[in-house]
A tleap script that builds the chain and sets N, CA, C and O, in Angstrom:
source leaprc.protein.ff14SB
mol = sequence {
  NGLN ASN GLN LYS ILE MET LYS LEU TYR VAL
  VAL ASN TYR TYR GLU GLY GLY THR PRO MET
  GLU GLY LYS THR LEU GLY VAL PHE ASP SER
  LEU ASP LYS ALA LYS GLU SER LEU THR GLN
  ASN LEU LYS GLU LEU GLU ILE PRO GLU GLU
  CYS ILE LYS THR GLN GLU ASP GLU TYR VAL
  PHE TRP ASP MET ASP ASP PHE TRP GLY GLY
  ILE GLU ILE GLN LYS LEU THR LEU ASN CASN
}
set mol.1.N position { -127.665 29.532 135.245 }
set mol.1.CA position { -129.092 29.287 135.039 }
set mol.1.C position { -129.569 30.041 133.788 }
set mol.1.O position { -129.434 31.260 133.683 }
set mol.2.N position { -130.117 29.290 132.872 }
set mol.2.CA position { -130.590 29.862 131.611 }
set mol.2.C position { -132.075 30.194 131.706 }
set mol.2.O position { -132.920 29.302 131.784 }
set mol.3.N position { -132.373 31.468 131.699 }
set mol.3.CA position { -133.773 31.892 131.739 }
set mol.3.C position { -134.195 32.309 130.346 }
set mol.3.O position { -133.565 33.166 129.725 }
set mol.4.N position { -135.259 31.702 129.858 }
set mol.4.CA position { -135.784 32.083 128.554 }
set mol.4.C position { -136.959 33.020 128.800 }
set mol.4.O position { -137.907 32.679 129.507 }
set mol.5.N position { -136.879 34.194 128.209 }
set mol.5.CA position { -137.961 35.153 128.357 }
set mol.5.C position { -138.725 35.206 127.051 }
set mol.5.O position { -138.143 35.358 125.976 }
set mol.6.N position { -140.030 35.078 127.159 }
set mol.6.CA position { -140.860 35.083 125.971 }
set mol.6.C position { -141.831 36.253 126.033 }
set mol.6.O position { -142.483 36.466 127.055 }
set mol.7.N position { -141.930 37.001 124.963 }
set mol.7.CA position { -142.882 38.109 124.904 }
set mol.7.C position { -144.075 37.700 124.053 }
set mol.7.O position { -143.923 37.172 122.952 }
set mol.8.N position { -145.257 37.954 124.585 }
set mol.8.CA position { -146.487 37.677 123.854 }
set mol.8.C position { -147.321 38.945 123.793 }
set mol.8.O position { -147.247 39.801 124.675 }
set mol.9.N position { -148.106 39.049 122.746 }
set mol.9.CA position { -148.961 40.218 122.551 }
set mol.9.C position { -150.396 39.723 122.413 }
set mol.9.O position { -150.720 38.968 121.496 }
set mol.10.N position { -151.243 40.156 123.331 }
set mol.10.CA position { -152.625 39.687 123.385 }
set mol.10.C position { -153.538 40.801 122.886 }
set mol.10.O position { -153.488 41.927 123.381 }
set mol.11.N position { -154.371 40.477 121.904 }
set mol.11.CA position { -155.317 41.458 121.367 }
set mol.11.C position { -156.663 41.197 122.039 }
set mol.11.O position { -157.285 40.155 121.836 }
set mol.12.N position { -157.101 42.170 122.848 }
set mol.12.CA position { -158.354 42.048 123.589 }
set mol.12.C position { -159.408 42.999 123.054 }
set mol.12.O position { -159.116 44.122 122.644 }
set mol.13.N position { -160.629 42.522 123.070 }
set mol.13.CA position { -161.769 43.289 122.593 }
set mol.13.C position { -162.740 43.459 123.755 }
set mol.13.O position { -162.974 42.515 124.510 }
set mol.14.N position { -163.295 44.629 123.900 }
set mol.14.CA position { -164.350 44.790 124.882 }
set mol.14.C position { -165.447 45.674 124.333 }
set mol.14.O position { -165.216 46.547 123.496 }
set mol.15.N position { -166.641 45.425 124.824 }
set mol.15.CA position { -167.822 46.114 124.348 }
set mol.15.C position { -168.583 46.601 125.567 }
set mol.15.O position { -168.773 45.859 126.530 }
set mol.16.N position { -169.011 47.835 125.519 }
set mol.16.CA position { -169.735 48.403 126.648 }
set mol.16.C position { -171.107 47.784 126.816 }
set mol.16.O position { -171.720 47.331 125.850 }
set mol.17.N position { -171.571 47.769 128.018 }
set mol.17.CA position { -172.879 47.204 128.318 }
set mol.17.C position { -172.900 46.821 129.775 }
set mol.17.O position { -172.020 47.205 130.545 }
set mol.18.N position { -173.923 46.053 130.155 }
set mol.18.CA position { -173.995 45.607 131.535 }
set mol.18.C position { -174.146 44.110 131.557 }
set mol.18.O position { -175.198 43.635 131.129 }
set mol.19.N position { -173.211 43.332 132.006 }
set mol.19.CA position { -171.844 43.759 132.307 }
set mol.19.C position { -171.055 43.935 131.010 }
set mol.19.O position { -171.506 43.534 129.937 }
set mol.20.N position { -169.902 44.525 131.122 }
set mol.20.CA position { -169.100 44.774 129.929 }
set mol.20.C position { -168.634 43.441 129.341 }
set mol.20.O position { -168.101 42.593 130.056 }
set mol.21.N position { -168.833 43.268 128.063 }
set mol.21.CA position { -168.449 42.038 127.376 }
set mol.21.C position { -166.998 42.139 126.930 }
set mol.21.O position { -166.554 43.196 126.481 }
set mol.22.N position { -166.270 41.059 127.051 }
set mol.22.CA position { -164.887 41.086 126.605 }
set mol.22.C position { -164.453 39.729 126.095 }
set mol.22.O position { -164.977 38.695 126.510 }
set mol.23.N position { -163.486 39.747 125.188 }
set mol.23.CA position { -162.920 38.483 124.712 }
set mol.23.C position { -161.538 38.743 124.135 }
set mol.23.O position { -161.195 39.869 123.774 }
set mol.24.N position { -160.764 37.690 124.060 }
set mol.24.CA position { -159.442 37.777 123.462 }
set mol.24.C position { -159.571 37.394 121.995 }
set mol.24.O position { -160.123 36.345 121.665 }
set mol.25.N position { -159.061 38.247 121.123 }
set mol.25.CA position { -159.157 38.004 119.688 }
set mol.25.C position { -157.972 37.200 119.169 }
set mol.25.O position { -158.057 36.566 118.118 }
set mol.26.N position { -156.873 37.230 119.906 }
set mol.26.CA position { -155.711 36.473 119.457 }
set mol.26.C position { -154.500 36.729 120.329 }
set mol.26.O position { -154.415 37.741 121.024 }
set mol.27.N position { -153.563 35.790 120.279 }
set mol.27.CA position { -152.293 35.906 121.002 }
set mol.27.C position { -151.199 35.733 119.953 }
set mol.27.O position { -151.212 34.777 119.176 }
set mol.28.N position { -150.250 36.673 119.941 }
set mol.28.CA position { -149.243 36.692 118.884 }
set mol.28.C position { -147.842 36.780 119.471 }
set mol.28.O position { -147.649 37.237 120.598 }
set mol.29.N position { -146.865 36.331 118.681 }
set mol.29.CA position { -145.471 36.364 119.148 }
set mol.29.C position { -144.737 37.589 118.630 }
set mol.29.O position { -143.544 37.750 118.885 }
set mol.30.N position { -145.444 38.463 117.898 }
set mol.30.CA position { -144.802 39.706 117.468 }
set mol.30.C position { -145.810 40.846 117.540 }
set mol.30.O position { -147.009 40.651 117.342 }
set mol.31.N position { -145.307 42.016 117.823 }
set mol.31.CA position { -146.151 43.195 117.926 }
set mol.31.C position { -146.781 43.522 116.577 }
set mol.31.O position { -147.930 43.960 116.518 }
set mol.32.N position { -146.037 43.312 115.498 }
set mol.32.CA position { -146.573 43.591 114.163 }
set mol.32.C position { -147.805 42.750 113.859 }
set mol.32.O position { -148.791 43.256 113.324 }
set mol.33.N position { -147.750 41.460 114.202 }
set mol.33.CA position { -148.895 40.574 113.962 }
set mol.33.C position { -150.090 41.016 114.808 }
set mol.33.O position { -151.233 40.963 114.355 }
set mol.34.N position { -149.820 41.448 116.026 }
set mol.34.CA position { -150.893 41.900 116.914 }
set mol.34.C position { -151.541 43.168 116.360 }
set mol.34.O position { -152.764 43.306 116.383 }
set mol.35.N position { -150.720 44.090 115.865 }
set mol.35.CA position { -151.249 45.337 115.278 }
set mol.35.C position { -152.103 45.034 114.052 }
set mol.35.O position { -153.139 45.659 113.827 }
set mol.36.N position { -151.644 44.062 113.264 }
set mol.36.CA position { -152.385 43.641 112.070 }
set mol.36.C position { -153.757 43.100 112.474 }
set mol.36.O position { -154.764 43.400 111.831 }
set mol.37.N position { -153.788 42.306 113.535 }
set mol.37.CA position { -155.035 41.742 114.037 }
set mol.37.C position { -155.976 42.853 114.518 }
set mol.37.O position { -157.172 42.828 114.226 }
set mol.38.N position { -155.438 43.815 115.247 }
set mol.38.CA position { -156.242 44.934 115.734 }
set mol.38.C position { -156.877 45.665 114.545 }
set mol.38.O position { -158.079 45.928 114.543 }
set mol.39.N position { -156.068 45.987 113.547 }
set mol.39.CA position { -156.545 46.709 112.366 }
set mol.39.C position { -157.621 45.918 111.631 }
set mol.39.O position { -158.651 46.469 111.243 }
set mol.40.N position { -157.377 44.629 111.444 }
set mol.40.CA position { -158.309 43.765 110.718 }
set mol.40.C position { -159.641 43.648 111.469 }
set mol.40.O position { -160.709 43.745 110.865 }
set mol.41.N position { -159.570 43.443 112.770 }
set mol.41.CA position { -160.797 43.321 113.568 }
set mol.41.C position { -161.589 44.622 113.573 }
set mol.41.O position { -162.820 44.605 113.542 }
set mol.42.N position { -160.887 45.742 113.612 }
set mol.42.CA position { -161.551 47.044 113.586 }
set mol.42.C position { -162.285 47.229 112.249 }
set mol.42.O position { -163.416 47.714 112.210 }
set mol.43.N position { -161.624 46.835 111.168 }
set mol.43.CA position { -162.223 46.926 109.826 }
set mol.43.C position { -163.515 46.126 109.761 }
set mol.43.O position { -164.523 46.589 109.227 }
set mol.44.N position { -163.470 44.913 110.314 }
set mol.44.CA position { -164.635 44.025 110.259 }
set mol.44.C position { -165.823 44.576 111.042 }
set mol.44.O position { -166.970 44.252 110.734 }
set mol.45.N position { -165.563 45.399 112.045 }
set mol.45.CA position { -166.651 45.991 112.831 }
set mol.45.C position { -167.354 47.128 112.085 }
set mol.45.O position { -168.466 47.520 112.439 }
set mol.46.N position { -166.692 47.651 111.049 }
set mol.46.CA position { -167.257 48.712 110.211 }
set mol.46.C position { -167.772 49.902 111.027 }
set mol.46.O position { -168.907 50.344 110.851 }
set mol.47.N position { -166.941 50.398 111.900 }
set mol.47.CA position { -167.310 51.548 112.724 }
set mol.47.C position { -167.034 52.827 111.933 }
set mol.47.O position { -165.938 53.002 111.401 }
set mol.48.N position { -168.012 53.713 111.854 }
set mol.48.CA position { -167.776 54.966 111.118 }
set mol.48.C position { -166.614 55.755 111.714 }
set mol.48.O position { -166.446 55.823 112.932 }
set mol.49.N position { -165.822 56.346 110.832 }
set mol.49.CA position { -164.627 57.107 111.205 }
set mol.49.C position { -164.919 58.126 112.307 }
set mol.49.O position { -164.126 58.281 113.235 }
set mol.50.N position { -166.048 58.818 112.207 }
set mol.50.CA position { -166.369 59.887 113.175 }
set mol.50.C position { -166.708 59.352 114.567 }
set mol.50.O position { -166.744 60.116 115.532 }
set mol.51.N position { -166.956 58.053 114.674 }
set mol.51.CA position { -167.273 57.461 115.988 }
set mol.51.C position { -166.027 56.963 116.713 }
set mol.51.O position { -166.085 56.628 117.896 }
set mol.52.N position { -164.900 56.914 116.004 }
set mol.52.CA position { -163.659 56.466 116.629 }
set mol.52.C position { -163.067 57.643 117.401 }
set mol.52.O position { -162.698 58.664 116.821 }
set mol.53.N position { -162.984 57.479 118.721 }
set mol.53.CA position { -162.538 58.564 119.593 }
set mol.53.C position { -161.017 58.575 119.749 }
set mol.53.O position { -160.400 59.639 119.799 }
set mol.54.N position { -160.426 57.402 119.823 }
set mol.54.CA position { -158.981 57.279 120.000 }
set mol.54.C position { -158.509 56.175 119.074 }
set mol.54.O position { -159.087 55.088 119.052 }
set mol.55.N position { -157.468 56.447 118.314 }
set mol.55.CA position { -156.890 55.374 117.508 }
set mol.55.C position { -155.383 55.506 117.501 }
set mol.55.O position { -154.823 56.440 116.928 }
set mol.56.N position { -154.739 54.553 118.150 }
set mol.56.CA position { -153.286 54.498 118.202 }
set mol.56.C position { -152.876 53.129 117.684 }
set mol.56.O position { -153.724 52.287 117.391 }
set mol.57.N position { -151.589 52.916 117.575 }
set mol.57.CA position { -151.091 51.627 117.087 }
set mol.57.C position { -151.567 50.448 117.918 }
set mol.57.O position { -151.839 49.366 117.397 }
set mol.58.N position { -151.662 50.681 119.233 }
set mol.58.CA position { -151.928 49.555 120.128 }
set mol.58.C position { -153.253 49.681 120.881 }
set mol.58.O position { -153.536 48.901 121.790 }
set mol.59.N position { -154.064 50.673 120.495 }
set mol.59.CA position { -155.318 50.888 121.213 }
set mol.59.C position { -156.300 51.652 120.342 }
set mol.59.O position { -155.923 52.620 119.682 }
set mol.60.N position { -157.539 51.229 120.334 }
set mol.60.CA position { -158.586 51.981 119.637 }
set mol.60.C position { -159.837 51.959 120.510 }
set mol.60.O position { -160.149 50.953 121.148 }
set mol.61.N position { -160.545 53.081 120.527 }
set mol.61.CA position { -161.772 53.190 121.301 }
set mol.61.C position { -162.814 53.903 120.456 }
set mol.61.O position { -162.508 54.895 119.794 }
set mol.62.N position { -164.049 53.401 120.475 }
set mol.62.CA position { -165.118 54.048 119.716 }
set mol.62.C position { -166.326 54.254 120.605 }
set mol.62.O position { -166.482 53.604 121.639 }
set mol.63.N position { -167.179 55.177 120.178 }
set mol.63.CA position { -168.389 55.471 120.940 }
set mol.63.C position { -169.503 55.895 119.989 }
set mol.63.O position { -169.450 56.956 119.367 }
set mol.64.N position { -170.502 55.041 119.899 }
set mol.64.CA position { -171.707 55.373 119.145 }
set mol.64.C position { -172.847 55.345 120.159 }
set mol.64.O position { -172.666 54.867 121.279 }
set mol.65.N position { -173.987 55.839 119.789 }
set mol.65.CA position { -175.098 55.936 120.748 }
set mol.65.C position { -175.356 54.634 121.491 }
set mol.65.O position { -175.490 54.631 122.715 }
set mol.66.N position { -175.425 53.539 120.763 }
set mol.66.CA position { -175.809 52.273 121.393 }
set mol.66.C position { -174.695 51.233 121.369 }
set mol.66.O position { -174.921 50.076 121.723 }
set mol.67.N position { -173.514 51.627 120.961 }
set mol.67.CA position { -172.431 50.651 120.820 }
set mol.67.C position { -171.099 51.339 121.068 }
set mol.67.O position { -170.674 52.187 120.283 }
set mol.68.N position { -170.450 50.976 122.148 }
set mol.68.CA position { -169.123 51.536 122.424 }
set mol.68.C position { -168.205 50.433 122.914 }
set mol.68.O position { -168.657 49.399 123.406 }
set mol.69.N position { -166.924 50.666 122.774 }
set mol.69.CA position { -165.976 49.649 123.217 }
set mol.69.C position { -164.585 49.940 122.677 }
set mol.69.O position { -164.279 51.063 122.275 }
set mol.70.N position { -163.762 48.924 122.677 }
set mol.70.CA position { -162.397 49.134 122.228 }
set mol.70.C position { -161.669 47.834 121.964 }
set mol.70.O position { -162.132 46.746 122.307 }
set mol.71.N position { -160.518 47.986 121.345 }
set mol.71.CA position { -159.606 46.861 121.123 }
set mol.71.C position { -158.232 47.346 121.567 }
set mol.71.O position { -157.809 48.445 121.207 }
set mol.72.N position { -157.541 46.529 122.344 }
set mol.72.CA position { -156.207 46.934 122.778 }
set mol.72.C position { -155.249 45.762 122.761 }
set mol.72.O position { -155.640 44.598 122.849 }
set mol.73.N position { -153.976 46.113 122.644 }
set mol.73.CA position { -152.919 45.103 122.676 }
set mol.73.C position { -152.280 45.150 124.060 }
set mol.73.O position { -151.836 46.204 124.516 }
set mol.74.N position { -152.242 44.010 124.711 }
set mol.74.CA position { -151.558 43.915 126.003 }
set mol.74.C position { -150.284 43.119 125.804 }
set mol.74.O position { -150.271 42.102 125.110 }
set mol.75.N position { -149.201 43.598 126.429 }
set mol.75.CA position { -147.908 42.911 126.300 }
set mol.75.C position { -147.667 42.052 127.537 }
set mol.75.O position { -147.788 42.514 128.671 }
set mol.76.N position { -147.328 40.812 127.293 }
set mol.76.CA position { -147.030 39.888 128.389 }
set mol.76.C position { -145.596 39.394 128.243 }
set mol.76.O position { -145.129 39.112 127.139 }
set mol.77.N position { -144.916 39.297 129.363 }
set mol.77.CA position { -143.579 38.716 129.366 }
set mol.77.C position { -143.627 37.474 130.240 }
set mol.77.O position { -143.976 37.543 131.419 }
set mol.78.N position { -143.273 36.347 129.655 }
set mol.78.CA position { -143.284 35.087 130.391 }
set mol.78.C position { -141.864 34.634 130.668 }
set mol.78.O position { -141.035 34.562 129.761 }
set mol.79.N position { -141.592 34.328 131.928 }
set mol.79.CA position { -140.297 33.764 132.283 }
set mol.79.C position { -140.460 32.262 132.353 }
set mol.79.O position { -141.366 31.754 133.013 }
set mol.80.N position { -139.605 31.578 131.689 }
set mol.80.CA position { -139.746 30.127 131.553 }
set mol.80.C position { -138.691 29.435 132.416 }
set mol.80.O position { -138.631 28.206 132.450 }
savepdb mol mol.pdb
quit
């Protein structure tokens, strides 16, 4: 039995509020492409450096007085 395993990387965005807003920014077949998307989306939000609380390759979180949230990469493995 030939099982094909596929790895996908989902870039998710969430914004604090009531209720918390969230959306998927993209689904990629490589971690590098997903990281690129995270970086690009973060740039477009123009969040000041001092408001970024956590920044790693696969996760970023920011907190400003009226705007907080994050972008993260989730790894999915699909068995086909």
